[in-house]
C-alpha positions in Angstrom: 55.3 3.4 97.8 57.4 6.5 98.3 55.9 9.9 99.0 55.6 12.2 96.0 58.2 14.9 96.2 56.2 17.6 94.4 53.3 17.4 97.0 53.7 19.0 100.4 52.2 17.8 103.7 48.9 19.7 102.9 48.6 18.1 99.5 49.6 21.2 97.5 52.0 21.2 94.6 55.4 22.6 95.2 58.8 22.8 93.6 61.2 20.5 95.4 63.9 22.4 97.4 67.3 21.0 96.2 69.5 23.5 97.9 70.8 21.0 100.4 71.5 18.3 97.8 75.1 17.7 96.7 76.2 18.7 93.2 76.9 15.5 91.3 77.3 14.4 87.7 73.9 13.5 86.3 73.0 11.8 83.1 69.8 10.5 81.5 69.0 8.6 78.3 65.5 8.4 76.8 64.2 6.9 73.6 61.1 7.0 71.4 59.8 5.8 68.1 57.8 7.2 65.2 56.0 4.4 63.3 55.3 5.2 59.7 54.6 3.6 56.3 57.7 2.4 54.4 57.2 5.0 51.7 57.1 7.8 54.4 60.3 6.4 55.9 61.9 6.4 52.4 60.8 10.1 52.0 62.3 11.0 55.3 65.6 9.3 54.6 65.9 10.8 51.1 66.0 14.4 52.4 63.6 15.4 49.6 60.6 16.2 51.8 59.0 19.6 51.3 60.1 20.8 54.8 63.8 19.7 54.4 66.1 17.3 56.2 63.8 15.5 58.7 66.5 13.9 60.8 68.6 17.1 61.1 65.6 19.3 62.0 64.3 16.8 64.5 67.7 16.5 66.2 67.9 20.2 66.6 64.4 20.4 67.9 65.2 17.8 70.5 68.3 19.8 71.7 66.3 23.0 71.9 63.5 21.3 73.7 65.8 19.9 76.4 67.1 23.4 77.0 63.5 24.6 77.5 62.2 21.8 79.7 61.6 24.0 82.8 59.6 26.4 80.7 57.3 23.6 79.6 56.9 21.4 82.6 55.6 23.0 85.8 57.8 22.5 88.9 60.8 21.5 86.8 64.1 23.2 87.9 65.9 25.2 85.2 69.3 23.4 84.7 72.6 24.3 83.1 73.0 21.4 80.7 76.5 20.4 79.8 75.5 18.1 77.0 72.4 17.3 74.9 72.8 14.7 72.2 69.8 13.7 70.1 70.1 11.0 67.4 67.3 10.1 64.9 67.9 6.9 63.0 65.8 5.1 60.4 64.9 1.6 61.4 62.5 -1.0 60.2 59.0 0.5 60.6 59.9 4.1 61.3 62.4 6.3 63.0 64.0 5.8 66.4 64.9 8.8 68.6 67.5 8.6 71.4 68.5 11.5 73.6 71.4 11.7 76.1 71.5 14.7 78.5 74.2 15.6 81.1 74.7 18.1 83.8 76.5 18.6 87.1 73.9 19.7 89.5 71.6 19.1 92.4 68.8 17.4 90.4 68.5 14.9 87.6 68.0 15.4 83.9 65.4 12.7 83.2 62.7 15.2 82.2 65.1 17.0 79.8 65.9 13.7 78.1 62.2 12.8 77.8 61.3 16.2 76.6 64.1 16.1 73.9 62.8 12.7 72.6 59.1 13.9 72.7 59.7 17.0 70.7 62.0 15.3 68.3 59.2 12.8 67.6 56.6 15.5 67.3 58.9 17.3 64.8 59.3 14.2 62.7 55.5 13.9 62.7 55.1 17.6 61.7 57.6 17.3 58.9 56.0 14.2 57.4 52.3 14.6 58.2 51.5 15.7 54.6 52.6 12.3 53.5 51.3 10.1 56.3 48.8 11.3 58.9 48.6 7.8 60.3 52.1 7.9 61.9 52.2 7.0 65.6 54.6 8.2 68.3 55.4 5.2 70.5 57.4 4.1 73.5 58.7 7.4 74.7 60.5 6.3 77.9 63.5 6.7 80.2 66.2 4.1 79.4 68.7 4.9 82.1 69.8 7.6 84.6 72.9 8.0 86.7 73.9 10.2 89.6 72.1 11.7 92.5 70.9 10.4 95.9 68.7 7.6 94.3 71.7 6.3 92.4 71.8 4.6 89.0 68.8 3.1 87.3 68.5 1.2 84.0 65.3 0.0 82.3 64.9 -3.7 82.5 64.1 -5.3 79.1 
């Protein structure tokens, strides 16, 4: 097993020093799912919910969250993101969320993509909770990442 990069030789938490790393194109894709009742999904898709357009608000929340990742997750580097794309789509059983994040930098954007998906899912829950408190946020995970010293990675299905 590889050594954890956020723990120093004395076992203390630290922010990784990336100053010697090369600046490369980095990209990450994450996904998640909000399971809900069919009638809740119909309400979300209709745009007639009391809080407004569920998809649009969740997508904006995801973009905003990606931009604030370093404020939310300790030891995360603040990054200049060149692209954040969040898509919320109705599917059988609920709403799927997918985020794609890009930058050119010295560290990856996996946490930004995961944060975007997580907050978009939470926003969907918040906007629909009056109709369905039993919704479940499921399968928030990294799908792929490219760039950097460790190279490309893709989730195996």
